[in-house]
mmCIF file of the N, C-alpha and C atoms, coordinates in Angstrom:
data_MODEL
# 
_entry.id   MODEL 
# 
loop_
_atom_site.group_PDB 
_atom_site.id 
_atom_site.type_symbol 
_atom_site.label_atom_id 
_atom_site.label_alt_id 
_atom_site.label_comp_id 
_atom_site.label_asym_id 
_atom_site.label_entity_id 
_atom_site.label_seq_id 
_atom_site.pdbx_PDB_ins_code 
_atom_site.Cartn_x 
_atom_site.Cartn_y 
_atom_site.Cartn_z 
_atom_site.occupancy 
_atom_site.B_iso_or_equiv 
_atom_site.pdbx_formal_charge 
_atom_site.auth_seq_id 
_atom_site.auth_comp_id 
_atom_site.auth_asym_id 
_atom_site.auth_atom_id 
_atom_site.pdbx_PDB_model_num 
ATOM 1   N N  . MET A 1 1  ? 83.802  61.838  107.222 1.00 0.00 ? 1  MET A N  1 
ATOM 2   C CA . MET A 1 1  ? 83.870  63.260  106.969 1.00 0.00 ? 1  MET A CA 1 
ATOM 3   C C  . MET A 1 1  ? 82.292  63.755  106.952 1.00 0.00 ? 1  MET A C  1 
ATOM 4   N N  . ILE A 1 2  ? 82.188  64.924  107.580 1.00 0.00 ? 2  ILE A N  1 
ATOM 5   C CA . ILE A 1 2  ? 80.904  65.502  107.658 1.00 0.00 ? 2  ILE A CA 1 
ATOM 6   C C  . ILE A 1 2  ? 80.953  66.942  107.068 1.00 0.00 ? 2  ILE A C  1 
ATOM 7   N N  . LYS A 1 3  ? 80.191  67.263  106.041 1.00 0.00 ? 3  LYS A N  1 
ATOM 8   C CA . LYS A 1 3  ? 80.273  68.522  105.484 1.00 0.00 ? 3  LYS A CA 1 
ATOM 9   C C  . LYS A 1 3  ? 79.358  69.423  106.329 1.00 0.00 ? 3  LYS A C  1 
ATOM 10  N N  . VAL A 1 4  ? 79.843  70.542  106.765 1.00 0.00 ? 4  VAL A N  1 
ATOM 11  C CA . VAL A 1 4  ? 79.106  71.437  107.678 1.00 0.00 ? 4  VAL A CA 1 
ATOM 12  C C  . VAL A 1 4  ? 78.834  72.848  107.025 1.00 0.00 ? 4  VAL A C  1 
ATOM 13  N N  . GLY A 1 5  ? 79.034  73.025  105.769 1.00 0.00 ? 5  GLY A N  1 
ATOM 14  C CA . GLY A 1 5  ? 78.834  74.165  105.076 1.00 0.00 ? 5  GLY A CA 1 
ATOM 15  C C  . GLY A 1 5  ? 79.614  74.171  103.777 1.00 0.00 ? 5  GLY A C  1 
ATOM 16  N N  . LYS A 1 6  ? 79.441  75.247  102.963 1.00 0.00 ? 6  LYS A N  1 
ATOM 17  C CA . LYS A 1 6  ? 80.119  75.316  101.708 1.00 0.00 ? 6  LYS A CA 1 
ATOM 18  C C  . LYS A 1 6  ? 81.620  75.307  101.927 1.00 0.00 ? 6  LYS A C  1 
ATOM 19  N N  . GLY A 1 7  ? 82.242  74.252  101.478 1.00 0.00 ? 7  GLY A N  1 
ATOM 20  C CA . GLY A 1 7  ? 83.710  74.089  101.587 1.00 0.00 ? 7  GLY A CA 1 
ATOM 21  C C  . GLY A 1 7  ? 84.232  73.890  102.971 1.00 0.00 ? 7  GLY A C  1 
ATOM 22  N N  . ARG A 1 8  ? 83.369  73.510  103.909 1.00 0.00 ? 8  ARG A N  1 
ATOM 23  C CA . ARG A 1 8  ? 83.707  73.325  105.355 1.00 0.00 ? 8  ARG A CA 1 
ATOM 24  C C  . ARG A 1 8  ? 83.463  71.829  105.727 1.00 0.00 ? 8  ARG A C  1 
ATOM 25  N N  . TYR A 1 9  ? 84.253  71.216  106.350 1.00 0.00 ? 9  TYR A N  1 
ATOM 26  C CA . TYR A 1 9  ? 84.228  69.745  106.720 1.00 0.00 ? 9  TYR A CA 1 
ATOM 27  C C  . TYR A 1 9  ? 84.703  69.510  108.103 1.00 0.00 ? 9  TYR A C  1 
ATOM 28  N N  . ILE A 1 10 ? 84.155  68.457  108.790 1.00 0.00 ? 10 ILE A N  1 
ATOM 29  C CA . ILE A 1 10 ? 84.811  67.799  109.919 1.00 0.00 ? 10 ILE A CA 1 
ATOM 30  C C  . ILE A 1 10 ? 85.271  66.536  109.510 1.00 0.00 ? 10 ILE A C  1 
ATOM 31  N N  . PHE A 1 11 ? 86.577  66.317  109.732 1.00 0.00 ? 11 PHE A N  1 
ATOM 32  C CA . PHE A 1 11 ? 87.185  65.046  109.251 1.00 0.00 ? 11 PHE A CA 1 
ATOM 33  C C  . PHE A 1 11 ? 87.332  64.010  110.486 1.00 0.00 ? 11 PHE A C  1 
ATOM 34  N N  . GLY A 1 12 ? 86.901  64.430  111.599 1.00 0.00 ? 12 GLY A N  1 
ATOM 35  C CA . GLY A 1 12 ? 87.148  63.551  112.704 1.00 0.00 ? 12 GLY A CA 1 
ATOM 36  C C  . GLY A 1 12 ? 88.209  63.997  113.689 1.00 0.00 ? 12 GLY A C  1 
ATOM 37  N N  . MET A 1 13 ? 88.371  63.208  114.666 1.00 0.00 ? 13 MET A N  1 
ATOM 38  C CA . MET A 1 13 ? 89.324  63.588  115.711 1.00 0.00 ? 13 MET A CA 1 
ATOM 39  C C  . MET A 1 13 ? 90.655  62.813  115.430 1.00 0.00 ? 13 MET A C  1 
ATOM 40  N N  . VAL A 1 14 ? 91.742  63.429  115.875 1.00 0.00 ? 14 VAL A N  1 
ATOM 41  C CA . VAL A 1 14 ? 93.004  62.770  115.852 1.00 0.00 ? 14 VAL A CA 1 
ATOM 42  C C  . VAL A 1 14 ? 93.675  63.011  117.284 1.00 0.00 ? 14 VAL A C  1 
ATOM 43  N N  . LYS A 1 15 ? 94.617  62.057  117.611 1.00 0.00 ? 15 LYS A N  1 
ATOM 44  C CA . LYS A 1 15 ? 95.324  62.169  118.834 1.00 0.00 ? 15 LYS A CA 1 
ATOM 45  C C  . LYS A 1 15 ? 96.688  62.662  118.589 1.00 0.00 ? 15 LYS A C  1 
ATOM 46  N N  . VAL A 1 16 ? 97.274  63.352  119.509 1.00 0.00 ? 16 VAL A N  1 
ATOM 47  C CA . VAL A 1 16 ? 98.643  63.880  119.420 1.00 0.00 ? 16 VAL A CA 1 
ATOM 48  C C  . VAL A 1 16 ? 99.505  62.804  120.041 1.00 0.00 ? 16 VAL A C  1 
ATOM 49  N N  . GLY A 1 17 ? 100.480 62.326  119.296 1.00 0.00 ? 17 GLY A N  1 
ATOM 50  C CA . GLY A 1 17 ? 101.399 61.306  119.789 1.00 0.00 ? 17 GLY A CA 1 
ATOM 51  C C  . GLY A 1 17 ? 102.447 61.950  120.800 1.00 0.00 ? 17 GLY A C  1 
ATOM 52  N N  . GLU A 1 18 ? 103.258 61.066  121.387 1.00 0.00 ? 18 GLU A N  1 
ATOM 53  C CA . GLU A 1 18 ? 104.226 61.567  122.461 1.00 0.00 ? 18 GLU A CA 1 
ATOM 54  C C  . GLU A 1 18 ? 105.190 62.529  121.938 1.00 0.00 ? 18 GLU A C  1 
ATOM 55  N N  . ARG A 1 19 ? 105.469 62.516  120.583 1.00 0.00 ? 19 ARG A N  1 
ATOM 56  C CA . ARG A 1 19 ? 106.324 63.394  119.916 1.00 0.00 ? 19 ARG A CA 1 
ATOM 57  C C  . ARG A 1 19 ? 105.718 64.613  119.320 1.00 0.00 ? 19 ARG A C  1 
ATOM 58  N N  . GLY A 1 20 ? 104.422 64.850  119.674 1.00 0.00 ? 20 GLY A N  1 
ATOM 59  C CA . GLY A 1 20 ? 103.657 66.028  119.169 1.00 0.00 ? 20 GLY A CA 1 
ATOM 60  C C  . GLY A 1 20 ? 103.198 65.806  117.801 1.00 0.00 ? 20 GLY A C  1 
ATOM 61  N N  . GLN A 1 21 ? 103.231 64.614  117.241 1.00 0.00 ? 21 GLN A N  1 
ATOM 62  C CA . GLN A 1 21 ? 102.788 64.344  115.848 1.00 0.00 ? 21 GLN A CA 1 
ATOM 63  C C  . GLN A 1 21 ? 101.281 64.007  115.834 1.00 0.00 ? 21 GLN A C  1 
ATOM 64  N N  . ILE A 1 22 ? 100.666 64.348  114.689 1.00 0.00 ? 22 ILE A N  1 
ATOM 65  C CA . ILE A 1 22 ? 99.333  63.981  114.389 1.00 0.00 ? 22 ILE A CA 1 
ATOM 66  C C  . ILE A 1 22 ? 99.260  63.247  113.002 1.00 0.00 ? 22 ILE A C  1 
ATOM 67  N N  . VAL A 1 23 ? 98.255  62.513  112.801 1.00 0.00 ? 23 VAL A N  1 
ATOM 68  C CA . VAL A 1 23 ? 97.959  61.947  111.464 1.00 0.00 ? 23 VAL A CA 1 
ATOM 69  C C  . VAL A 1 23 ? 96.787  62.719  110.876 1.00 0.00 ? 23 VAL A C  1 
ATOM 70  N N  . ILE A 1 24 ? 97.043  63.233  109.698 1.00 0.00 ? 24 ILE A N  1 
ATOM 71  C CA . ILE A 1 24 ? 95.924  63.969  109.009 1.00 0.00 ? 24 ILE A CA 1 
ATOM 72  C C  . ILE A 1 24 ? 95.143  62.855  108.281 1.00 0.00 ? 24 ILE A C  1 
ATOM 73  N N  . PRO A 1 25 ? 93.815  62.859  108.629 1.00 0.00 ? 25 PRO A N  1 
ATOM 74  C CA . PRO A 1 25 ? 92.887  61.732  108.056 1.00 0.00 ? 25 PRO A CA 1 
ATOM 75  C C  . PRO A 1 25 ? 93.030  61.635  106.612 1.00 0.00 ? 25 PRO A C  1 
ATOM 76  N N  . LYS A 1 26 ? 92.851  60.418  106.063 1.00 0.00 ? 26 LYS A N  1 
ATOM 77  C CA . LYS A 1 26 ? 93.036  60.189  104.630 1.00 0.00 ? 26 LYS A CA 1 
ATOM 78  C C  . LYS A 1 26 ? 92.086  61.076  103.739 1.00 0.00 ? 26 LYS A C  1 
ATOM 79  N N  . GLU A 1 27 ? 90.755  61.182  104.204 1.00 0.00 ? 27 GLU A N  1 
ATOM 80  C CA . GLU A 1 27 ? 89.784  61.961  103.476 1.00 0.00 ? 27 GLU A CA 1 
ATOM 81  C C  . GLU A 1 27 ? 90.291  63.401  103.399 1.00 0.00 ? 27 GLU A C  1 
ATOM 82  N N  . ALA A 1 28 ? 90.860  63.936  104.473 1.00 0.00 ? 28 ALA A N  1 
ATOM 83  C CA . ALA A 1 28 ? 91.291  65.262  104.406 1.00 0.00 ? 28 ALA A CA 1 
ATOM 84  C C  . ALA A 1 28 ? 92.515  65.458  103.435 1.00 0.00 ? 28 ALA A C  1 
ATOM 85  N N  . ARG A 1 29 ? 93.417  64.547  103.488 1.00 0.00 ? 29 ARG A N  1 
ATOM 86  C CA . ARG A 1 29 ? 94.594  64.547  102.567 1.00 0.00 ? 29 ARG A CA 1 
ATOM 87  C C  . ARG A 1 29 ? 94.138  64.509  101.193 1.00 0.00 ? 29 ARG A C  1 
ATOM 88  N N  . GLU A 1 30 ? 93.166  63.569  100.849 1.00 0.00 ? 30 GLU A N  1 
ATOM 89  C CA . GLU A 1 30 ? 92.679  63.537  99.451  1.00 0.00 ? 30 GLU A CA 1 
ATOM 90  C C  . GLU A 1 30 ? 91.906  64.848  99.061  1.00 0.00 ? 30 GLU A C  1 
ATOM 91  N N  . LYS A 1 31 ? 91.072  65.340  99.907  1.00 0.00 ? 31 LYS A N  1 
ATOM 92  C CA . LYS A 1 31 ? 90.225  66.531  99.646  1.00 0.00 ? 31 LYS A CA 1 
ATOM 93  C C  . LYS A 1 31 ? 91.146  67.785  99.348  1.00 0.00 ? 31 LYS A C  1 
ATOM 94  N N  . PHE A 1 32 ? 92.256  67.929  100.082 1.00 0.00 ? 32 PHE A N  1 
ATOM 95  C CA . PHE A 1 32 ? 93.177  69.007  99.943  1.00 0.00 ? 32 PHE A CA 1 
ATOM 96  C C  . PHE A 1 32 ? 94.462  68.644  99.301  1.00 0.00 ? 32 PHE A C  1 
ATOM 97  N N  . ASP A 1 33 ? 94.488  67.466  98.589  1.00 0.00 ? 33 ASP A N  1 
ATOM 98  C CA . ASP A 1 33 ? 95.661  67.129  97.771  1.00 0.00 ? 33 ASP A CA 1 
ATOM 99  C C  . ASP A 1 33 ? 97.047  67.191  98.537  1.00 0.00 ? 33 ASP A C  1 
ATOM 100 N N  . ILE A 1 34 ? 97.089  66.629  99.817  1.00 0.00 ? 34 ILE A N  1 
ATOM 101 C CA . ILE A 1 34 ? 98.187  66.731  100.655 1.00 0.00 ? 34 ILE A CA 1 
ATOM 102 C C  . ILE A 1 34 ? 98.928  65.330  100.442 1.00 0.00 ? 34 ILE A C  1 
ATOM 103 N N  . LYS A 1 35 ? 100.206 65.403  99.953  1.00 0.00 ? 35 LYS A N  1 
ATOM 104 C CA . LYS A 1 35 ? 100.937 64.134  99.682  1.00 0.00 ? 35 LYS A CA 1 
ATOM 105 C C  . LYS A 1 35 ? 102.160 64.039  100.459 1.00 0.00 ? 35 LYS A C  1 
ATOM 106 N N  . HIS A 1 36 ? 102.860 62.924  100.522 1.00 0.00 ? 36 HIS A N  1 
ATOM 107 C CA . HIS A 1 36 ? 104.105 62.698  101.198 1.00 0.00 ? 36 HIS A CA 1 
ATOM 108 C C  . HIS A 1 36 ? 105.071 63.656  100.715 1.00 0.00 ? 36 HIS A C  1 
ATOM 109 N N  . GLY A 1 37 ? 105.809 64.341  101.677 1.00 0.00 ? 37 GLY A N  1 
ATOM 110 C CA . GLY A 1 37 ? 106.754 65.221  101.286 1.00 0.00 ? 37 GLY A CA 1 
ATOM 111 C C  . GLY A 1 37 ? 106.341 66.710  101.175 1.00 0.00 ? 37 GLY A C  1 
ATOM 112 N N  . ASP A 1 38 ? 104.975 66.957  101.115 1.00 0.00 ? 38 ASP A N  1 
ATOM 113 C CA . ASP A 1 38 ? 104.451 68.354  101.080 1.00 0.00 ? 38 ASP A CA 1 
ATOM 114 C C  . ASP A 1 38 ? 104.813 69.094  102.366 1.00 0.00 ? 38 ASP A C  1 
ATOM 115 N N  . SER A 1 39 ? 105.106 70.376  102.188 1.00 0.00 ? 39 SER A N  1 
ATOM 116 C CA . SER A 1 39 ? 105.402 71.251  103.424 1.00 0.00 ? 39 SER A CA 1 
ATOM 117 C C  . SER A 1 39 ? 104.050 71.888  103.808 1.00 0.00 ? 39 SER A C  1 
ATOM 118 N N  . LEU A 1 40 ? 103.814 71.868  105.124 1.00 0.00 ? 40 LEU A N  1 
ATOM 119 C CA . LEU A 1 40 ? 102.580 72.474  105.684 1.00 0.00 ? 40 LEU A CA 1 
ATOM 120 C C  . LEU A 1 40 ? 103.000 73.627  106.675 1.00 0.00 ? 40 LEU A C  1 
ATOM 121 N N  . LEU A 1 41 ? 102.247 74.677  106.682 1.00 0.00 ? 41 LEU A N  1 
ATOM 122 C CA . LEU A 1 41 ? 102.456 75.792  107.578 1.00 0.00 ? 41 LEU A CA 1 
ATOM 123 C C  . LEU A 1 41 ? 101.435 75.664  108.645 1.00 0.00 ? 41 LEU A C  1 
ATOM 124 N N  . VAL A 1 42 ? 101.765 75.755  109.839 1.00 0.00 ? 42 VAL A N  1 
ATOM 125 C CA . VAL A 1 42 ? 100.893 75.760  110.996 1.00 0.00 ? 42 VAL A CA 1 
ATOM 126 C C  . VAL A 1 42 ? 100.688 77.179  111.609 1.00 0.00 ? 42 VAL A C  1 
ATOM 127 N N  . LEU A 1 43 ? 99.524  77.592  111.582 1.00 0.00 ? 43 LEU A N  1 
ATOM 128 C CA . LEU A 1 43 ? 99.208  78.982  112.093 1.00 0.00 ? 43 LEU A CA 1 
ATOM 129 C C  . LEU A 1 43 ? 98.513  78.893  113.342 1.00 0.00 ? 43 LEU A C  1 
ATOM 130 N N  . GLY A 1 44 ? 98.574  79.818  114.237 1.00 0.00 ? 44 GLY A N  1 
ATOM 131 C CA . GLY A 1 44 ? 97.876  79.783  115.478 1.00 0.00 ? 44 GLY A CA 1 
ATOM 132 C C  . GLY A 1 44 ? 97.365  80.990  115.954 1.00 0.00 ? 44 GLY A C  1 
ATOM 133 N N  . ASP A 1 45 ? 96.192  80.928  116.577 1.00 0.00 ? 45 ASP A N  1 
ATOM 134 C CA . ASP A 1 45 ? 95.499  82.073  117.383 1.00 0.00 ? 45 ASP A CA 1 
ATOM 135 C C  . ASP A 1 45 ? 95.108  81.499  118.631 1.00 0.00 ? 45 ASP A C  1 
ATOM 136 N N  . GLU A 1 46 ? 95.593  82.153  119.742 1.00 0.00 ? 46 GLU A N  1 
ATOM 137 C CA . GLU A 1 46 ? 95.294  81.659  121.050 1.00 0.00 ? 46 GLU A CA 1 
ATOM 138 C C  . GLU A 1 46 ? 93.812  81.636  121.414 1.00 0.00 ? 46 GLU A C  1 
ATOM 139 N N  . GLU A 1 47 ? 92.946  82.408  120.690 1.00 0.00 ? 47 GLU A N  1 
ATOM 140 C CA . GLU A 1 47 ? 91.566  82.393  121.001 1.00 0.00 ? 47 GLU A CA 1 
ATOM 141 C C  . GLU A 1 47 ? 90.801  81.488  120.097 1.00 0.00 ? 47 GLU A C  1 
ATOM 142 N N  . LYS A 1 48 ? 91.248  81.450  118.801 1.00 0.00 ? 48 LYS A N  1 
ATOM 143 C CA . LYS A 1 48 ? 90.455  80.756  117.720 1.00 0.00 ? 48 LYS A CA 1 
ATOM 144 C C  . LYS A 1 48 ? 90.976  79.419  117.405 1.00 0.00 ? 48 LYS A C  1 
ATOM 145 N N  . GLY A 1 49 ? 92.256  78.997  117.732 1.00 0.00 ? 49 GLY A N  1 
ATOM 146 C CA . GLY A 1 49 ? 92.791  77.670  117.488 1.00 0.00 ? 49 GLY A CA 1 
ATOM 147 C C  . GLY A 1 49 ? 93.828  77.682  116.391 1.00 0.00 ? 49 GLY A C  1 
ATOM 148 N N  . ILE A 1 50 ? 94.094  76.559  115.792 1.00 0.00 ? 50 ILE A N  1 
ATOM 149 C CA . ILE A 1 50 ? 95.162  76.413  114.863 1.00 0.00 ? 50 ILE A CA 1 
ATOM 150 C C  . ILE A 1 50 ? 94.623  76.062  113.486 1.00 0.00 ? 50 ILE A C  1 
ATOM 151 N N  . ALA A 1 51 ? 95.430  76.388  112.501 1.00 0.00 ? 51 ALA A N  1 
ATOM 152 C CA . ALA A 1 51 ? 95.142  76.019  111.096 1.00 0.00 ? 51 ALA A CA 1 
ATOM 153 C C  . ALA A 1 51 ? 96.365  75.493  110.471 1.00 0.00 ? 51 ALA A C  1 
ATOM 154 N N  . ILE A 1 52 ? 96.134  74.497  109.620 1.00 0.00 ? 52 ILE A N  1 
ATOM 155 C CA . ILE A 1 52 ? 97.218  73.899  108.846 1.00 0.00 ? 52 ILE A CA 1 
ATOM 156 C C  . ILE A 1 52 ? 97.023  74.104  107.387 1.00 0.00 ? 52 ILE A C  1 
ATOM 157 N N  . VAL A 1 53 ? 97.964  74.786  106.645 1.00 0.00 ? 53 VAL A N  1 
ATOM 158 C CA . VAL A 1 53 ? 97.837  75.210  105.288 1.00 0.00 ? 53 VAL A CA 1 
ATOM 159 C C  . VAL A 1 53 ? 99.036  74.685  104.466 1.00 0.00 ? 53 VAL A C  1 
ATOM 160 N N  . LYS A 1 54 ? 98.777  74.327  103.238 1.00 0.00 ? 54 LYS A N  1 
ATOM 161 C CA . LYS A 1 54 ? 99.859  73.893  102.275 1.00 0.00 ? 54 LYS A CA 1 
ATOM 162 C C  . LYS A 1 54 ? 100.772 75.115  102.261 1.00 0.00 ? 54 LYS A C  1 
ATOM 163 N N  . ALA A 1 55 ? 102.034 74.910  102.380 1.00 0.00 ? 55 ALA A N  1 
ATOM 164 C CA . ALA A 1 55 ? 103.076 76.078  102.317 1.00 0.00 ? 55 ALA A CA 1 
ATOM 165 C C  . ALA A 1 55 ? 103.067 76.712  100.917 1.00 0.00 ? 55 ALA A C  1 
ATOM 166 N N  . GLU A 1 56 ? 102.839 75.878  99.876  1.00 0.00 ? 56 GLU A N  1 
ATOM 167 C CA . GLU A 1 56 ? 102.827 76.332  98.479  1.00 0.00 ? 56 GLU A CA 1 
ATOM 168 C C  . GLU A 1 56 ? 101.669 77.458  98.241  1.00 0.00 ? 56 GLU A C  1 
ATOM 169 N N  . LEU A 1 57 ? 100.535 77.229  98.948  1.00 0.00 ? 57 LEU A N  1 
ATOM 170 C CA . LEU A 1 57 ? 99.408  78.132  98.752  1.00 0.00 ? 57 LEU A CA 1 
ATOM 171 C C  . LEU A 1 57 ? 99.763  79.494  99.477  1.00 0.00 ? 57 LEU A C  1 
ATOM 172 N N  . MET A 1 58 ? 100.330 79.423  100.632 1.00 0.00 ? 58 MET A N  1 
ATOM 173 C CA . MET A 1 58 ? 100.751 80.609  101.366 1.00 0.00 ? 58 MET A CA 1 
ATOM 174 C C  . MET A 1 58 ? 101.878 81.411  100.621 1.00 0.00 ? 58 MET A C  1 
ATOM 175 N N  . LYS A 1 59 ? 102.810 80.614  100.016 1.00 0.00 ? 59 LYS A N  1 
ATOM 176 C CA . LYS A 1 59 ? 103.839 81.247  99.222  1.00 0.00 ? 59 LYS A CA 1 
ATOM 177 C C  . LYS A 1 59 ? 103.301 82.007  98.051  1.00 0.00 ? 59 LYS A C  1 
ATOM 178 N N  . SER A 1 60 ? 102.350 81.495  97.318  1.00 0.00 ? 60 SER A N  1 
ATOM 179 C CA . SER A 1 60 ? 101.755 82.214  96.176  1.00 0.00 ? 60 SER A CA 1 
ATOM 180 C C  . SER A 1 60 ? 100.949 83.353  96.635  1.00 0.00 ? 60 SER A C  1 
ATOM 181 N N  . PHE A 1 61 ? 100.298 83.255  97.783  1.00 0.00 ? 61 PHE A N  1 
ATOM 182 C CA . PHE A 1 61 ? 99.552  84.336  98.338  1.00 0.00 ? 61 PHE A CA 1 
ATOM 183 C C  . PHE A 1 61 ? 100.488 85.463  98.731  1.00 0.00 ? 61 PHE A C  1 
ATOM 184 N N  . ALA A 1 62 ? 101.524 85.189  99.427  1.00 0.00 ? 62 ALA A N  1 
ATOM 185 C CA . ALA A 1 62 ? 102.565 86.136  99.818  1.00 0.00 ? 62 ALA A CA 1 
ATOM 186 C C  . ALA A 1 62 ? 103.212 86.906  98.568  1.00 0.00 ? 62 ALA A C  1 
ATOM 187 N N  . LEU A 1 63 ? 103.452 86.115  97.554  1.00 0.00 ? 63 LEU A N  1 
ATOM 188 C CA . LEU A 1 63 ? 103.984 86.750  96.394  1.00 0.00 ? 63 LEU A CA 1 
ATOM 189 C C  . LEU A 1 63 ? 103.071 87.685  95.741  1.00 0.00 ? 63 LEU A C  1 
ATOM 190 N N  . LYS A 1 64 ? 101.723 87.387  95.730  1.00 0.00 ? 64 LYS A N  1 
ATOM 191 C CA . LYS A 1 64 ? 100.695 88.308  95.123  1.00 0.00 ? 64 LYS A CA 1 
ATOM 192 C C  . LYS A 1 64 ? 100.606 89.616  96.014  1.00 0.00 ? 64 LYS A C  1 
ATOM 193 N N  . ILE A 1 65 ? 100.781 89.435  97.344  1.00 0.00 ? 65 ILE A N  1 
ATOM 194 C CA . ILE A 1 65 ? 100.771 90.664  98.179  1.00 0.00 ? 65 ILE A CA 1 
ATOM 195 C C  . ILE A 1 65 ? 101.965 91.538  97.859  1.00 0.00 ? 65 ILE A C  1 
ATOM 196 N N  . LEU A 1 66 ? 103.180 90.858  97.757  1.00 0.00 ? 66 LEU A N  1 
ATOM 197 C CA . LEU A 1 66 ? 104.414 91.614  97.458  1.00 0.00 ? 66 LEU A CA 1 
ATOM 198 C C  . LEU A 1 66 ? 104.351 92.313  96.121  1.00 0.00 ? 66 LEU A C  1 
ATOM 199 N N  . GLU A 1 67 ? 103.760 91.567  95.133  1.00 0.00 ? 67 GLU A N  1 
ATOM 200 C CA . GLU A 1 67 ? 103.566 92.194  93.803  1.00 0.00 ? 67 GLU A CA 1 
ATOM 201 C C  . GLU A 1 67 ? 102.701 93.392  93.789  1.00 0.00 ? 67 GLU A C  1 
ATOM 202 N N  . SER A 1 68 ? 101.605 93.300  94.498  1.00 0.00 ? 68 SER A N  1 
ATOM 203 C CA . SER A 1 68 ? 100.669 94.371  94.597  1.00 0.00 ? 68 SER A CA 1 
ATOM 204 C C  . SER A 1 68 ? 101.176 95.587  95.415  1.00 0.00 ? 68 SER A C  1 
ATOM 205 N N  . MET A 1 69 ? 102.197 95.314  96.217  1.00 0.00 ? 69 MET A N  1 
ATOM 206 C CA . MET A 1 69 ? 102.790 96.472  96.977  1.00 0.00 ? 69 MET A CA 1 
ATOM 207 C C  . MET A 1 69 ? 103.625 97.306  96.101  1.00 0.00 ? 69 MET A C  1 
ATOM 208 N N  . GLY A 1 70 ? 104.162 96.708  94.976  1.00 0.00 ? 70 GLY A N  1 
ATOM 209 C CA . GLY A 1 70 ? 104.984 97.456  94.050  1.00 0.00 ? 70 GLY A CA 1 
ATOM 210 C C  . GLY A 1 70 ? 104.178 98.249  93.029  1.00 0.00 ? 70 GLY A C  1 
ATOM 211 N N  . GLU A 1 71 ? 102.944 98.011  92.923  1.00 0.00 ? 71 GLU A N  1 
ATOM 212 C CA . GLU A 1 71 ? 102.075 98.695  91.968  1.00 0.00 ? 71 GLU A CA 1 
ATOM 213 C C  . GLU A 1 71 ? 101.597 100.014 92.598  1.00 0.00 ? 71 GLU A C  1 
ATOM 214 N N  . LYS A 1 72 ? 101.591 101.029 91.786  1.00 0.00 ? 72 LYS A N  1 
ATOM 215 C CA . LYS A 1 72 ? 101.000 102.301 92.197  1.00 0.00 ? 72 LYS A CA 1 
ATOM 216 C C  . LYS A 1 72 ? 100.078 102.854 91.270  1.00 0.00 ? 72 LYS A C  1 
# 
């Protein structure tokens, strides 16, 4: 793992298997508390690349947005 800025890391390279699967490096799983059975959301931008985010984080973010939409 290489720290490249505040809260930013390079965890190394992974290869995509024939079924399209990747292995998230152990250091990344530990740093972001990713465990067996966790749901991850894959986001993509054709120009910037992909991001993998824990689904529970996105759910809480979406709920905050919805809650704020109801406030006037």
